[in-house]
C-alpha positions as CSV (number, residue, x, y, z in Angstrom):
1,M,-129.2,220.0,74.5
2,K,-132.2,220.4,72.1
3,R,-132.4,223.7,70.3
4,K,-135.7,225.5,70.7
5,L,-137.4,228.4,68.9
6,T,-138.8,231.2,71.1
7,L,-142.0,232.8,69.9
8,M,-142.9,236.2,71.5
9,I,-146.5,237.5,71.3
10,F,-147.2,241.1,72.1
11,D,-150.7,242.4,73.2
12,D,-151.8,245.5,71.2
13,D,-153.7,246.9,74.2
14,N,-151.1,246.2,76.7
15,L,-147.6,246.5,75.2
16,G,-146.0,245.6,78.4
17,K,-147.6,242.2,78.4
18,V,-145.7,239.7,76.4
19,K,-146.4,236.0,76.0
20,T,-143.6,233.7,75.0
21,R,-143.8,230.2,73.6
22,K,-140.9,227.9,73.1
23,I,-141.1,225.4,70.2
24,D,-138.7,222.5,69.7
25,L,-136.9,222.8,66.3
26,S,-137.2,219.1,65.8
27,V,-141.0,219.4,65.9
28,I,-140.8,222.1,63.2
29,K,-138.5,219.9,61.1
30,A,-140.8,217.0,61.5
31,I,-143.8,219.1,60.4
32,S,-141.9,220.5,57.5
33,I,-140.8,217.0,56.3
34,A,-144.3,215.7,56.8
35,A,-145.7,218.6,54.7
36,I,-143.1,218.0,52.0
37,L,-143.9,214.3,52.0
38,F,-147.6,215.1,51.8
39,V,-147.0,217.3,48.8
40,V,-144.8,214.8,47.1
41,I,-147.1,211.9,47.8
42,S,-150.1,213.9,46.6
43,S,-148.3,214.9,43.4
44,V,-147.2,211.4,42.7
45,S,-150.7,210.0,43.5
46,F,-152.3,212.7,41.2
47,Y,-149.8,211.8,38.4
48,L,-150.5,208.1,38.8
49,L,-154.3,208.7,38.8
50,F,-154.1,210.9,35.8
51,D,-151.9,208.4,34.0
52,L,-154.2,205.6,34.9
53,Y,-157.2,207.7,33.7
54,S,-155.4,208.5,30.4
55,E,-154.5,204.9,29.9
56,R,-158.0,203.8,30.6
57,Q,-159.3,206.4,28.1
58,L,-156.8,205.2,25.6
59,M,-157.8,201.6,26.2
60,L,-161.5,202.5,25.7
61,S,-160.5,204.3,22.4
62,Y,-158.6,201.2,21.3
63,K,-161.5,199.0,22.2
64,K,-163.9,201.2,20.2
65,E,-161.5,201.2,17.2
66,N,-161.2,197.5,17.5
67,E,-164.9,197.0,17.4
68,L,-165.2,199.3,14.4
69,L,-162.4,197.3,12.8
70,K,-164.2,194.0,13.4
71,L,-167.4,195.5,11.9
72,K,-165.4,196.6,8.8
73,I,-163.7,193.2,8.4
74,A,-167.1,191.5,8.8
75,E,-168.6,193.7,6.1
76,Y,-165.7,193.0,3.8
77,A,-165.9,189.3,4.6
78,D,-169.5,189.3,3.5
79,E,-168.6,191.0,0.3
80,V,-165.8,188.5,-0.3
81,D,-168.1,185.6,0.4
82,E,-170.6,187.1,-2.1
83,I,-168.0,187.6,-4.7
84,Q,-166.6,184.1,-4.3
85,S,-170.1,182.7,-4.6
86,K,-170.5,184.6,-7.9
87,I,-167.1,183.2,-9.0
88,V,-168.3,179.7,-8.3
89,S,-171.5,180.2,-10.2
90,I,-169.7,181.8,-13.1
91,D,-167.2,179.0,-13.2
92,K,-170.0,176.4,-13.4
93,L,-171.7,178.4,-16.2
94,E,-168.4,178.8,-18.0
95,N,-167.8,175.1,-17.9
96,Q,-171.3,174.4,-19.1
97,V,-171.0,176.9,-21.9
98,R,-167.6,175.6,-23.0
99,T,-169.0,172.1,-23.2
100,M,-171.7,173.4,-25.5
101,A,-169.3,175.5,-27.5
102,S,-166.7,172.7,-28.1
103,K,-167.7,172.5,-31.7
104,S,-169.3,175.9,-32.4
105,L,-166.3,178.0,-31.3
106,K,-164.3,176.9,-34.3
107,T,-165.8,179.7,-36.3
108,K,-165.6,182.5,-33.7
109,K,-163.1,183.4,-31.0
110,V,-164.7,184.6,-27.8
111,D,-162.4,186.1,-25.2
112,L,-163.5,185.3,-21.6
113,A,-162.1,187.4,-18.8
114,V,-160.5,185.0,-16.4
115,G,-158.2,185.3,-13.4
116,G,-158.2,187.9,-10.8
117,R,-157.0,188.6,-7.3
118,E,-159.0,186.1,-5.3
119,V,-155.8,184.6,-3.8
120,D,-154.2,188.0,-3.2
121,L,-157.4,189.1,-1.5
122,L,-157.2,186.3,1.0
123,R,-153.5,186.9,1.5
124,D,-154.3,190.6,2.2
125,F,-156.6,189.5,5.0
126,S,-153.9,187.5,6.7
127,A,-151.6,190.6,6.7
128,V,-154.0,192.9,8.5
129,A,-151.9,192.8,11.7
130,E,-148.7,193.7,9.8
131,R,-150.1,196.7,7.9
132,K,-151.5,200.1,8.7
133,E,-155.3,199.9,9.1
134,K,-156.0,202.8,6.7
135,Q,-153.7,201.5,4.0
136,F,-155.0,197.9,4.4
137,F,-158.6,198.9,3.9
138,E,-157.7,201.2,1.0
139,D,-156.0,198.3,-0.7
140,L,-158.8,195.9,0.2
141,N,-161.4,198.2,-1.2
142,E,-159.4,198.6,-4.4
143,T,-159.1,194.9,-4.6
144,L,-162.8,194.3,-4.2
145,M,-163.6,196.9,-6.8
146,A,-161.1,195.4,-9.3
147,L,-162.5,191.9,-8.7
148,D,-166.0,193.1,-9.1
149,T,-165.1,194.8,-12.4
150,Q,-163.5,191.5,-13.6
151,L,-166.6,189.6,-12.7
152,E,-168.8,192.0,-14.6
153,K,-166.5,191.6,-17.7
154,R,-166.5,187.9,-17.3
155,E,-170.3,187.8,-16.9
156,K,-170.7,190.0,-20.0
157,S,-168.4,187.8,-22.0
158,L,-170.3,184.7,-21.0
159,A,-173.6,186.3,-21.9
160,E,-172.2,187.1,-25.4
161,L,-171.0,183.5,-25.7
162,V,-174.4,182.2,-24.7
163,N,-176.1,184.4,-27.3
164,F,-173.6,183.3,-29.9
165,L,-174.2,179.6,-29.1
166,E,-178.0,180.1,-29.2
167,E,-177.6,181.7,-32.7
168,Q,-175.3,178.9,-33.8
169,K,-177.7,176.3,-32.4
170,L,-180.6,177.8,-34.3
171,T,-178.5,178.1,-37.5
172,M,-177.4,174.5,-37.2
173,M,-180.9,173.3,-36.5
174,A,-182.2,175.1,-39.6
175,T,-179.4,174.2,-41.9
176,P,-179.9,171.0,-43.9
177,S,-176.9,168.7,-43.9
178,I,-178.3,166.1,-46.4
179,K,-180.7,166.1,-49.3
180,P,-184.2,165.1,-48.3
181,V,-184.4,162.8,-51.2
182,D,-181.9,161.0,-53.4
183,G,-182.1,162.8,-56.7
184,W,-180.8,165.8,-58.7
185,Y,-181.4,169.5,-58.6
186,S,-183.9,170.5,-61.2
187,S,-184.2,174.2,-60.2
188,E,-181.8,176.2,-58.0
189,F,-182.7,178.8,-55.4
190,G,-182.8,182.4,-56.7
191,Y,-183.8,184.1,-59.9
192,R,-185.0,181.9,-62.8
193,I,-187.3,181.9,-65.8
194,S,-190.7,180.7,-64.4
195,P,-191.9,177.5,-66.1
196,F,-195.5,178.9,-65.5
197,T,-195.2,182.5,-66.8
198,G,-192.0,182.5,-68.8
199,R,-190.9,185.6,-66.9
200,R,-187.8,186.1,-64.7
201,T,-188.9,185.6,-61.1
202,F,-187.4,184.8,-57.8
203,H,-187.5,181.1,-56.8
204,E,-187.8,180.8,-53.0
205,G,-187.2,177.0,-53.0
206,L,-184.8,174.4,-54.2
207,D,-186.3,171.7,-56.5
208,I,-185.0,168.2,-56.4
209,A,-186.1,165.7,-59.0
210,A,-186.2,162.0,-58.1
211,N,-187.8,158.7,-59.2
212,Y,-191.4,158.2,-58.2
213,G,-191.6,156.4,-54.8
214,S,-188.2,157.5,-53.6
215,P,-188.1,157.7,-49.8
216,V,-188.2,161.3,-48.3
217,K,-186.2,162.1,-45.3
218,A,-186.4,165.0,-42.8
219,T,-183.2,167.0,-42.7
220,A,-181.9,169.5,-40.1
221,N,-184.8,170.4,-37.8
222,G,-187.5,170.0,-40.5
223,I,-190.5,167.8,-40.6
224,V,-192.0,166.0,-43.6
225,I,-195.6,167.3,-43.7
226,H,-196.5,166.0,-47.2
227,A,-195.2,163.3,-49.6
228,G,-197.0,163.1,-52.9
229,Y,-198.3,165.2,-55.8
230,K,-199.3,168.8,-55.0
231,P,-200.4,171.4,-57.6
232,G,-197.8,174.1,-58.1
233,Y,-195.1,172.0,-56.5
234,G,-195.1,168.8,-58.6
């Protein structure tokens, strides 16, 4: 026999009038279970929806960070390309200068700043997935700054070397290596007793005596502009 619940309803105006209702307990249990299931399902659904929303927001955040990371890497890649281009140009200039300086550098030692972290820099790029983003970019920025400093030193050293070579070139071009005529020195460069005034004067030239008709040669970067007798010179 099914158990039932009797519900009695009294009328306030007529206390003698009572209404009764019988409710099957199985129906009450079914309604209670349905309500509990509804609450549980609603709670689980809300949790899943909230978790899905949170996950979606997290994915959007990761996507934004990934885009920013790509932009940073692209910027650093451009800087690396520019620095490597400078390195190639400096290497070419250095080879050219060293060729020019193969003989001149015997009298002067010029220290060129060479080396650097070009290889380490590229190795750092390949390790981006294995390192923390912040630490990676800090190290990368430090590497770029160090490499740029090395390039500045190297460029400055090359500029000094170029200036030295230019000076050496001008000196070598202006320094005679042979006598312009086959003869003997009749008057040295410097102070002497003037053959014209008999006083001590500074002689700005170097007199070479030779037989008449001896061939005259241009030495160093000079040019023979006159060959013959000239008052005051002989």
